[in-house]
C-alpha positions in Angstrom: 58.3 -76.7 95.1 60.6 -76.7 98.1 64.2 -77.8 98.2 63.4 -80.8 100.3 60.8 -82.0 97.8 63.3 -81.5 94.9 65.9 -83.5 96.8 63.5 -86.5 97.0 63.4 -86.6 93.2 67.1 -87.6 93.1 66.5 -91.2 94.0 67.0 -94.2 91.8 63.7 -95.3 90.2 63.0 -98.3 88.0 62.1 -97.6 84.4 59.0 -99.8 84.7 57.6 -97.7 87.6 58.2 -94.4 85.7 56.6 -95.8 82.6 53.6 -96.9 84.6 53.3 -93.4 86.0 53.5 -91.8 82.5 50.8 -94.2 81.1 48.5 -94.0 84.1 44.8 -93.3 83.3 44.1 -91.8 86.7 42.7 -88.3 86.8 45.7 -85.9 86.8 44.5 -82.4 87.7 46.9 -79.8 86.4 49.2 -82.5 85.1 50.9 -82.7 88.5 51.6 -86.4 88.3 53.1 -86.0 84.8 55.3 -83.1 86.0 56.6 -85.1 88.9 57.3 -88.2 86.8 59.2 -86.2 84.2 61.2 -84.5 87.0 62.2 -87.9 88.3 63.2 -89.0 84.8 65.4 -85.9 84.3 66.9 -86.4 87.8 67.8 -90.0 87.1 69.3 -89.0 83.8 71.4 -86.4 85.6 72.7 -89.0 88.0 73.8 -91.2 85.0 70.9 -93.7 85.0 69.8 -94.8 81.5 66.3 -93.5 80.8 66.3 -94.1 77.1 63.8 -96.9 77.5 61.1 -94.3 78.1 61.7 -92.5 74.8 58.3 -93.1 73.2 56.4 -92.4 76.4 58.2 -89.1 76.8 57.6 -88.1 73.2 53.8 -88.7 73.7 54.0 -85.9 76.3 54.8 -83.3 73.7 51.1 -82.9 73.0 50.5 -81.5 76.5 50.4 -77.7 76.1 52.1 -76.8 79.3 55.4 -74.9 79.0 57.0 -76.6 82.0 56.3 -80.0 80.6 57.6 -79.1 77.2 60.8 -77.8 78.6 61.4 -81.2 80.3 60.5 -83.1 77.2 62.8 -81.0 75.1 65.6 -81.5 77.6 65.1 -85.3 77.5 65.1 -85.3 73.6 68.3 -83.4 73.5 69.9 -85.9 75.8 68.7 -89.1 74.1 67.8 -88.0 70.6 71.2 -88.8 69.1 71.1 -92.3 70.5 67.6 -93.0 69.2 67.8 -91.8 65.5 64.9 -94.1 64.4 62.5 -93.2 67.2 63.3 -89.5 67.3 61.5 -89.2 63.9 58.3 -89.7 65.8 58.8 -86.4 67.5 58.9 -84.4 64.2 55.1 -83.8 64.1 55.2 -82.4 67.6 58.2 -80.2 66.8 56.5 -78.8 63.7 53.3 -78.1 65.7 55.2 -76.2 68.4 57.0 -74.2 65.7 53.6 -72.7 64.8 52.4 -72.2 68.4 51.1 -68.8 69.4 53.5 -68.7 72.4 56.9 -67.3 71.2 58.7 -69.1 74.0 57.4 -72.5 72.7 58.3 -71.5 69.1 61.8 -70.6 70.1 62.2 -73.7 72.3 61.1 -76.0 69.4 63.6 -74.7 66.8 66.4 -74.6 69.4 65.8 -78.2 70.5 65.7 -79.4 66.9 69.0 -77.7 66.1 70.6 -79.5 69.1 69.7 -83.0 67.7 72.2 -83.8 64.9 70.0 -86.4 63.2 69.5 -86.1 59.4 65.7 -86.4 59.7 65.4 -83.7 62.3 67.8 -81.3 60.5 65.8 -81.7 57.2 62.6 -81.0 59.0 64.2 -77.9 60.7 64.9 -76.0 57.5 61.4 -74.5 56.8 60.6 -73.6 60.4 64.1 -72.1 60.8 63.6 -70.0 57.6 60.3 -68.6 58.9 61.7 -68.1 62.4 64.4 -65.8 61.1 61.6 -63.5 60.0 59.3 -64.1 63.0 57.5 -61.1 64.5 58.9 -61.8 68.0 62.6 -60.9 68.7 63.0 -63.9 71.1 62.3 -66.3 68.2 64.6 -64.3 65.8 67.5 -64.3 68.2 67.1 -68.0 68.9 66.9 -68.7 65.2 70.1 -66.8 64.6 72.0 -69.1 66.9 70.3 -72.1 65.4 71.7 -71.3 62.0 75.2 -71.5 63.5 74.4 -74.8 65.2 73.0 -76.2 61.9 76.2 -75.0 60.1 78.3 -77.1 62.5 76.3 -80.2 61.5 75.6 -79.6 57.8 77.5 -76.7 56.0 76.2 -77.5 52.5 72.5 -77.3 53.6 73.0 -73.9 55.2 74.8 -72.5 52.2 72.4 -74.1 49.7 69.2 -72.7 51.2 70.5 -69.2 51.6 70.3 -69.1 55.4 73.5 -67.0 55.5 71.8 -64.2 53.6 68.9 -64.3 56.0 71.3 -64.2 58.9 73.1 -61.2 57.4 69.8 -59.4 57.1 69.3 -59.6 60.8 72.2 -57.2 61.3 69.8 -54.4 60.3 67.2 -55.6 62.9 65.7 -53.1 65.3 66.3 -55.2 68.4 69.8 -55.1 69.8 69.7 -58.6 71.2 68.8 -60.0 67.8 71.7 -58.1 66.2 74.1 -59.4 68.8 73.1 -63.0 68.2 73.2 -62.6 64.4 76.8 -61.2 64.8 77.8 -64.1 67.1 76.4 -66.6 64.6 78.1 -64.9 61.6 81.4 -64.7 63.5 81.3 -68.4 64.4 80.5 -69.4 60.8 83.3 -67.3 59.5 85.7 -68.9 62.0 84.7 -72.4 60.8 84.3 -71.8 57.1 86.9 -71.9 54.4 84.9 -69.8 51.9 82.7 -67.6 54.0 84.4 -64.5 55.3 82.7 -61.9 57.4 83.4 -58.3 56.2 81.8 -55.2 57.7 81.6 -51.8 56.1 81.6 -48.5 57.9 77.8 -48.3 57.9 77.3 -51.7 59.5 80.1 -51.2 61.9 78.6 -47.9 63.1 75.2 -49.5 63.6 76.8 -52.3 65.6 78.5 -49.8 67.9 75.2 -47.9 68.3 73.6 -51.1 69.5 76.2 -51.7 72.2 74.5 -49.8 75.1 71.2 -51.8 74.7 72.9 -55.2 74.7 73.7 -57.5 77.5 77.3 -57.8 78.6 77.8 -61.0 76.5 76.0 -59.4 73.5 78.4 -56.5 73.8 81.3 -59.0 73.7 80.0 -60.6 70.5 79.5 -57.2 68.8 83.0 -56.0 69.8 84.5 -59.2 68.6 82.8 -58.8 65.2 84.3 -55.3 64.8 87.7 -57.1 64.2 86.3 -57.8 60.7 86.0 -54.1 59.9 89.0 -52.7 58.0 89.2 -48.9 58.1 89.7 -47.4 54.7 91.3 -44.2 56.1 92.6 -42.8 59.4 89.4 -40.9 60.2 87.2 -44.0 60.2 89.5 -45.8 62.6 89.7 -42.7 64.9 86.0 -42.2 65.1 85.3 -45.9 65.8 88.0 -46.2 68.4 86.7 -43.1 70.2 83.2 -44.6 70.3 84.4 -48.0 71.6 86.5 -46.4 74.3 83.3 -45.8 76.3 83.0 -49.6 76.8 86.2 -49.6 78.8 84.3 -48.4 81.8 82.1 -51.5 81.8 82.0 -53.6 84.9 82.4 -56.9 83.0 86.0 -57.9 82.5 85.3 -59.6 79.2 83.8 -56.4 77.8 86.9 -54.4 78.9 89.4 -56.9 77.5 87.5 -57.2 74.2 87.2 -53.4 73.9 91.0 -53.2 74.6 91.7 -55.7 71.8 89.5 -53.8 69.3 91.1 -50.4 70.2 94.6 -51.8 69.8 93.6 -53.3 66.4 92.3 -49.9 65.2 95.4 -48.2 66.4 97.3 -49.9 63.6 95.2 -47.8 61.1 95.7 -44.4 62.9 98.4 -42.1 61.9 98.2 -39.4 64.5 100.7 -40.1 67.3 98.9 -37.8 69.7 95.6 -39.6 69.1 97.2 -43.0 69.7 98.9 -41.6 72.9 95.5 -40.5 74.1 94.0 -43.9 73.5 96.8 -45.5 75.4 96.1 -43.3 78.4 92.5 -44.3 78.3 93.5 -48.0 78.3 95.6 -47.7 81.5 92.8 -47.1 84.1 90.5 -49.9 83.1 93.4 -52.4 82.9 94.5 -51.4 86.4 90.9 -51.8 87.6 90.9 -55.5 86.5 93.6 -56.2 89.1 91.0 -55.7 91.8 89.0 -58.7 90.6 89.5 -62.3 91.6 92.8 -64.1 91.1 91.6 -66.0 88.0 90.4 -62.7 86.3 93.7 -61.1 87.4 95.8 -63.7 85.7 93.9 -63.4 82.4 94.3 -59.6 82.6 98.0 -59.9 83.5 98.7 -62.1 80.5 96.9 -59.8 78.2 98.6 -56.7 79.8 102.0 -58.3 79.1 101.3 -58.4 75.4 99.8 -54.8 75.4 102.8 -53.2 77.1 105.2 -54.9 74.7 103.3 -53.4 71.7 102.4 -50.1 73.3 104.9 -49.2 76.0 103.1 -46.0 76.8 100.2 -48.0 78.4 100.8 -48.4 82.1 104.3 -46.9 81.9 103.8 -45.1 85.2 101.8 -47.7 86.9 104.5 -50.2 88.0 103.4 -50.0 91.7 100.0 -51.5 91.1 101.8 -54.7 90.0 103.7 -55.2 93.2 102.8 -58.6 94.6 100.6 -59.0 97.7 101.2 -61.5 100.4 98.0 -63.4 99.5 98.4 -63.5 95.8 98.4 -67.0 94.3 101.8 -68.1 92.9 100.6 -67.9 89.3 99.5 -64.3 89.8 102.9 -63.4 91.4 104.8 -64.9 88.5 102.8 -63.0 86.0 103.2 -59.8 87.9 107.0 -60.3 88.1 107.3 -60.3 84.3 105.3 -57.1 84.0 107.3 -55.4 86.7 110.5 -56.1 84.7 108.9 -54.8 81.5 107.8 -51.6 83.1 111.1 -50.9 84.9 113.0 -47.9 83.7 115.5 -45.4 85.1 112.8 -43.5 87.0 111.4 -46.4 89.0 114.3 -48.9 89.0 115.2 -48.1 92.6 111.7 -49.0 93.8 111.6 -52.1 91.6 115.0 -53.3 92.8 114.0 -52.9 96.5 110.8 -54.8 95.8 112.6 -57.7 94.0 115.1 -57.9 96.8 112.2 -58.5 99.2 110.7 -61.1 96.9 114.0 -63.0 96.9 113.6 -63.7 100.6 110.2 -65.3 100.3 109.5 -69.0 101.0 108.2 -70.0 97.6 111.1 -71.4 95.7 109.9 -70.8 92.1 108.9 -67.2 93.0 112.4 -66.6 94.6 114.2 -68.0 91.6 112.3 -65.7 89.2 112.9 -62.7 91.4 116.6 -63.3 91.5 116.7 -63.8 87.7 114.7 -60.6 87.3 117.3 -58.7 89.3 120.0 -59.9 86.8 117.8 -59.0 83.9 117.4 -55.5 85.3 121.2 -55.2 85.3 121.2 -56.0 81.6 118.4 -53.7 80.8 119.3 -50.6 82.7 123.1 -50.0 82.5 123.2 -47.1 85.0 122.0 -49.4 87.8 124.1 -52.5 86.9 126.4 -51.8 89.9 123.5 -51.7 92.3 122.0 -54.9 90.9 125.3 -56.7 91.3 125.5 -55.6 94.9 122.1 -57.0 95.6 123.0 -60.3 93.9 126.2 -60.6 96.1 124.2 -59.9 99.2 121.8 -62.7 98.2 124.7 -65.0 97.6 125.9 -64.3 101.1 122.7 -65.9 102.5 124.1 -69.3 101.3 120.6 -70.4 100.3 121.2 -73.1 97.7 118.7 -72.2 95.0 119.3 -68.4 95.5 123.1 -68.9 95.0 122.5 -71.0 91.8 120.1 -68.5 90.2 122.5 -65.6 91.1 125.4 -67.4 89.4 123.3 -68.0 86.2 122.4 -64.3 85.9 125.9 -63.1 86.8 127.3 -65.0 83.9 125.1 -62.9 81.6 126.2 -59.8 83.4 129.8 -60.7 82.7 129.0 -61.0 79.0 127.1 -57.7 79.0 129.8 -55.8 80.9 133.2 -57.4 80.2 136.1 -56.5 82.5 133.9 -54.7 85.0 132.7 -57.1 87.6 135.4 -59.8 87.6 136.2 -59.0 91.3 133.1 -61.1 92.3 134.6 -64.3 90.8 136.3 -65.1 94.1 132.9 -64.9 95.9 131.4 -67.2 93.3 134.1 -69.8 93.6 133.4 -70.1 97.3 130.0 -71.6 96.5 131.1 -74.3 94.1 130.0 -77.1 96.5 126.4 -75.9 96.5 125.9 -76.2 92.7 123.8 -79.2 91.9 121.7 -77.9 89.0 122.9 -78.3 85.4 122.2 -74.7 84.4 124.1 -73.3 87.4 127.0 -75.7 87.0 127.3 -74.8 83.3 127.3 -71.1 84.1 130.0 -71.5 86.7 132.1 -73.6 84.3 131.7 -70.9 81.6 133.0 -68.3 84.1 136.0 -70.4 85.0 136.9 -71.1 81.4 136.3 -67.5 80.3 138.6 -66.1 83.1 141.0 -69.1 83.2 144.0 -66.7 83.0 142.8 -64.7 86.0 141.8 -67.6 88.3 145.0 -69.1 89.6 143.6 -72.6 90.3 141.3 -72.7 87.3 142.8 -76.0 86.3 142.1 -77.5 89.7 138.5 -76.3 89.6 137.9 -77.7 86.2 139.5 -81.0 87.2 137.1 -81.3 90.1 134.2 -80.8 87.7 135.7 -83.4 85.3 135.5 -86.2 87.8 131.9 -86.7 86.9 132.1 -85.7 83.2 130.5 -88.9 81.9 127.6 -88.6 84.3 126.8 -85.0 83.6 124.0 -83.8 81.3 124.9 -82.7 77.9 124.6 -79.0 78.9 127.4 -79.4 81.5 129.5 -81.6 79.2 129.5 -79.0 76.5 130.4 -76.3 79.0 133.3 -78.4 80.4 134.6 -79.2 76.9 134.7 -75.5 75.9 136.1 -74.3 79.2 138.9 -76.9 79.1 139.9 -75.9 75.6 139.9 -72.2 76.7 142.1 -73.1 79.6 144.5 -74.9 77.3 144.7 -72.0 74.9 145.2 -69.4 77.6 147.5 -71.5 79.9 148.9 -74.5 77.9 150.9 -75.8 80.7 147.9 -75.9 83.1 145.5 -77.4 80.5 147.8 -79.8 78.7 146.9 -82.7 80.9 143.1 -82.0 80.9 142.4 -81.5 77.2 143.4 -85.0 76.0 141.3 -86.6 78.6 138.3 -84.5 77.8 138.6 -84.9 74.1 139.0 -88.6 74.5 135.9 -88.9 76.6 133.9 -86.6 74.4 134.7 -88.5 71.1 134.7 -92.1 72.4 132.6 -92.4 75.5 129.8 -89.8 75.2 126.8 -90.8 73.1 125.3 -87.3 72.7 125.9 -86.2 69.1 126.4 -82.5 70.0 129.1 -83.3 72.5 130.8 -85.7 70.0 130.7 -83.2 67.2 132.1 -80.4 69.3 134.8 -82.7 70.6 135.9 -83.6 67.0 135.8 -80.0 66.0 138.1 -78.9 68.9 140.4 -81.8 68.3 140.9 -81.0 64.6 141.3 -77.3 65.3 144.0 -77.9 68.0 145.8 -80.6 66.0 145.9 -78.8 62.7 146.0 -75.0 63.4 146.3 -73.9 67.0 146.3 -70.2 65.9 143.0 -70.7 64.2 141.7 -72.4 67.3 142.7 -69.4 69.4 141.0 -67.0 67.0 137.8 -69.1 67.0 137.5 -70.2 70.6 138.8 -67.0 72.2 137.1 -64.6 69.9 135.5 -61.6 71.6 131.9 -62.5 72.4 129.1 -60.1 71.3 127.6 -58.2 74.2 124.5 -59.9 75.4 121.3 -57.8 74.9 117.8 -57.7 76.2 116.5 -57.8 72.6 116.0 -61.5 73.0 113.4 -60.9 75.6 111.2 -59.1 73.2 108.6 -60.8 71.1 108.8 -60.5 67.3 106.6 -57.6 66.0 104.7 -59.7 63.6 103.9 -62.4 66.2 103.0 -59.8 68.7 100.5 -58.2 66.3 99.0 -61.6 65.6 98.6 -62.5 69.3 97.0 -59.1 70.1 94.3 -60.0 67.4 93.5 -63.0 69.6 93.2 -60.9 72.8 90.9 -62.0 75.6 91.2 -65.6 74.5 93.3 -68.7 75.4 95.8 -67.6 72.8 96.5 -64.4 74.8 97.0 -66.5 78.0 99.3 -69.1 76.4 101.0 -66.5 74.2 100.7 -69.0 71.3 98.8 -69.0 68.1 95.4 -70.8 68.6 96.0 -73.2 65.6 98.9 -74.7 67.6 96.7 -76.1 70.3 93.1 -76.0 69.0 92.3 -78.2 66.0 90.6 -76.2 63.2 91.4 -72.8 64.7 92.6 -70.1 62.3 95.5 -67.7 62.6 94.7 -64.0 62.3 96.7 -61.3 60.4 96.3 -57.6 60.1 94.2 -56.9 56.9 95.7 -54.6 54.4 94.5 -51.1 53.9 95.8 -47.7 52.8 95.5 -46.6 56.4 97.7 -49.4 57.8 101.1 -48.3 59.0 104.0 -49.1 56.7 105.7 -51.7 58.9 102.6 -53.8 59.4 101.8 -53.6 55.6 104.8 -55.8 54.9 103.0 -58.8 56.3 99.4 -57.7 55.9 96.7 -60.0 54.5 93.6 -59.5 52.4 91.3 -60.7 55.2 91.6 -61.2 58.9 91.9 -65.0 58.4 93.9 -64.9 55.1 97.6 -65.7 54.9 99.8 -62.6 54.8 101.2 -61.3 51.5 104.9 -61.1 51.9 106.2 -57.8 50.5 109.8 -58.1 51.4 111.9 -58.3 54.6 111.3 -55.7 57.2 114.2 -53.3 57.7 113.8 -50.7 60.5 113.8 -47.1 59.4 116.8 -45.0 60.5 114.8 -43.2 63.2 112.6 -46.1 64.3 112.8 -47.2 67.9 112.0 -50.4 69.7 109.6 -50.8 72.6 112.1 -49.6 75.1 112.8 -46.4 73.2 116.2 -47.6 71.9 117.2 -47.2 68.3 116.7 -50.4 66.4 119.7 -51.9 64.7 119.4 -52.4 61.0 120.3 -56.1 60.1 122.8 -56.6 57.3 121.2 -57.7 54.1 121.9 -61.3 53.0 123.3 -61.4 49.4 120.8 -62.8 47.0 121.3 -66.3 45.6 122.0 -66.3 41.9 119.6 -68.0 39.6 120.5 -71.1 37.6 121.0 -69.1 34.4 123.6 -66.8 36.0 125.8 -69.7 37.3 129.0 -70.0 35.2 130.5 -73.4 34.7 134.1 -74.4 35.5 136.1 -77.0 33.9 137.8 -79.6 36.1 140.8 -79.7 33.8 141.6 -76.1 34.7 141.8 -76.9 38.4 145.0 -77.7 40.3 145.3 -81.5 40.8 147.6 -81.2 43.8 145.1 -79.7 46.2 146.6 -76.2 46.0 144.8 -73.0 45.0 142.4 -73.8 42.1 142.6 -71.6 39.0 139.1 -71.7 37.6 138.0 -70.5 34.2 134.3 -70.2 33.1 133.1 -72.5 30.4 131.3 -70.8 27.5 128.5 -73.3 27.3 125.5 -73.1 29.6 125.9 -76.7 30.8 128.9 -78.8 30.1 129.1 -82.5 30.2 131.1 -84.1 33.0 134.5 -85.6 32.1 136.3 -88.4 33.8 138.7 -87.4 36.6 142.1 -88.9 36.9 141.2 -90.9 39.9 137.5 -90.3 40.1 136.4 -93.8 39.3 133.3 -92.8 37.3 131.8 -90.8 34.5 129.1 -88.3 35.5 125.9 -87.7 33.5 125.3 -84.4 31.8 123.2 -81.9 33.7 119.6 -81.5 32.7 119.1 -78.0 31.2 115.9 -77.6 33.3 117.6 -78.0 36.6 120.1 -76.0 38.5 123.5 -77.6 39.1 122.6 -78.4 42.7 119.3 -80.1 41.6 120.9 -82.2 38.8 121.4 -86.0 39.0 124.0 -87.8 41.0 127.2 -89.3 39.7 129.5 -91.9 41.1 133.0 -91.5 42.6 135.5 -93.9 44.2 133.9 -96.5 46.4 130.6 -96.2 44.5 129.7 -93.2 46.8 127.0 -91.0 45.2 126.4 -87.4 45.9 123.5 -85.3 44.8 125.2 -81.9 44.7 126.2 -81.8 41.0 129.9 -82.3 42.0 132.6 -84.7 40.9 133.0 -87.6 43.3 136.5 -88.8 42.8 137.8 -90.1 46.2 141.3 -88.8 47.0 142.3 -88.1 43.4 141.8 -85.2 41.2 138.3 -83.7 41.0 136.7 -85.5 38.2 134.7 -83.4 35.7 133.1 -80.0 35.5 131.9 -78.5 38.8 129.2 -75.9 38.9 130.2 -73.1 41.3 127.7 -70.3 41.9 129.3 -66.9 41.8 127.7 -63.6 42.3 128.8 -60.3 40.8 129.6 -59.0 44.2 131.4 -62.0 45.5 131.1 -65.7 46.2 127.7 -67.2 46.9 127.3 -67.4 50.8 125.2 -70.5 50.4 127.8 -72.5 48.5 129.8 -72.9 51.7 127.5 -75.7 52.8 128.1 -77.7 49.6 131.9 -77.1 49.9 131.9 -78.5 53.4 129.9 -81.5 52.2 132.5 -82.3 49.5 135.4 -81.8 51.8 134.1 -84.1 54.5 132.8 -86.7 52.0 136.1 -86.9 50.1 138.3 -87.0 53.3 140.0 -83.6 52.7 138.4 -81.9 55.7 141.0 -82.9 58.3 140.7 -86.7 58.3 137.8 -89.1 57.8 134.4 -88.8 56.2 131.9 -86.7 58.0 129.1 -89.2 57.6 131.0 -91.5 60.0 133.1 -90.7 63.0 136.6 -89.4 62.3 139.3 -92.0 63.1 141.3 -91.3 66.2 145.0 -90.5 65.9 147.4 -93.4 66.0 148.8 -92.6 69.4 149.4 -94.8 72.4 148.2 -93.4 75.7 147.3 -89.9 76.7 150.9 -88.7 76.4 150.6 -89.1 72.6 147.4 -87.0 72.5 149.2 -84.3 74.5 152.2 -84.3 72.1 149.8 -84.2 69.1 147.9 -81.2 70.5 150.9 -79.3 71.8 152.7 -79.9 68.5 
């Protein structure tokens, strides 16, 4: 039928007219009238017209043994079967008859249509035909039946498990037809993803057979089979090496899905390979196909780039010499350019940094604002990453600042702040240039960065007090990020140059503690105020302490998270760089399954199955010779002292403590748990601790003002500590966790510098700002 004739079908028809055509007794040679009427019905349903009134008439057409008519009838039943659960039962005899038809296409269409109608009567009638179809002589029927099992499992899990359809589906893995095997694998994988008690596990024999079936499958069949190989856990290194070598052939496929899925499986198997040379060879094989994906359309490019970003963080050898292929083209969409920028930064090293820096400088002169911002920020990150080229990066940033482009200047100031932290006392000569551009700063992040620079180098900037005072004019209107920066910078100015900051500090502290509603700003204001008013020396040691050098380690993704995301390669999780369960309801996280062949680091968080929760085997501590993804030696984190158990906590008697607030002399009680005694001014008697609870978990007791605390401590107001206090002590020193409880007691009882922490501290009894200044300077 011509296109013009088909276009005439898409016209609104009345249901009565179509019904009359279906019930017409006129001679219909070759069922031409029936075909035309059914096409009109399908066309009207496609346009959104309700054709459900013709349900019975369409069902009567199932008896016509014409494949074209049956296809249209099945399409109609799939569309309206769910809304007509009572009438759809009339179609069951026709379905059962078609399931036994001599034509395999009709048999396959019948069971497929029944599985698409989630009505209990249809699903019950489907069981027997489906069971026979799984063993049908024709591969088309078997492959269709395999998918129908997965569809039926979505609607009725218990029925599928009860009638043993999973076992029949598993038997299809040994089928002689590759398409049947691919569909069986796809169904089993889908069921395993959705089930809580059915887990797909492949042994070496089945995995080898699936790999052998790959050349004869369609591109999507290959994708299904490769995905199922993620459920194979190599028992030794040789199994993983052989399988990875055989899968590497699929990297040359023209379909991007096959290439990305093959990459995912190879990276998964590399966790079970011990030979460094073999893994290096696999990484080299991955480079070419991944580069080829960049010649596809922009959508495929973006998917490939997001996956490549994960790959090069886990296996830096991949694409380490291919940074040029990621240079942006003039006609690349912005999302592709942004993805390429991140990869360019990751691949930059001392060998190619000159080319990368020149390329980024060109990008910083583009017209797209977001692209320019990220380019400027990447230049600053290069300065942090490659120390030998930090001078060159700073020169480029200064040249960009000289352009006086607003957003370029602001991004440059933000990254220069990090450069100051990375290389202290090296690039302070550029501060004068930065101060010339204060008027162009209108973004919170840039203003906060410039304020930090002024406060950090307040002793070197002669008019630092004037600059901060200019920023303080709009203190109450600034966002919290800028307010915090101003608060800290002003305190630094006061500590470094008391005469210059003496007038500013009282005003800032007063605004922060009285007029600002943000709790972070208020808390920091109270903290600075107490430090300055009680112990200026301590304030200097805390506020002006030498900052740790900033590192590019924060740019790296955690090893465990990276391994988990790579298990979800070629999916939405690899594009969003988030676990699928965080944005897809019912999705499962993946973890590396445990095996004797799994590398030692990954075994610390390995699981029993791909979808099982990991078994924690202790905190990961890098080996002495282990290096990170950039080839740098990993720092071994200091171990946190273990918290003592309840049985090892000695008890201390309040009678042995100094009642004047001086140094407490504490002696351990011989009993495991002692009863609380009444303090001199405690105002209450505590209950004895329960032997089954630790002191921190035990019941509350009252202090002065009827205040109750649940920390197992005496509550006596401003008087002597009332009763026995449980203080956890380790053999190697005090418990690091007890600090929190000590702070709670101090602030609750009023001994922490004035006022209770649960409410705002009272302001000092001073009149005017001069009193504040005297109090602070004193």
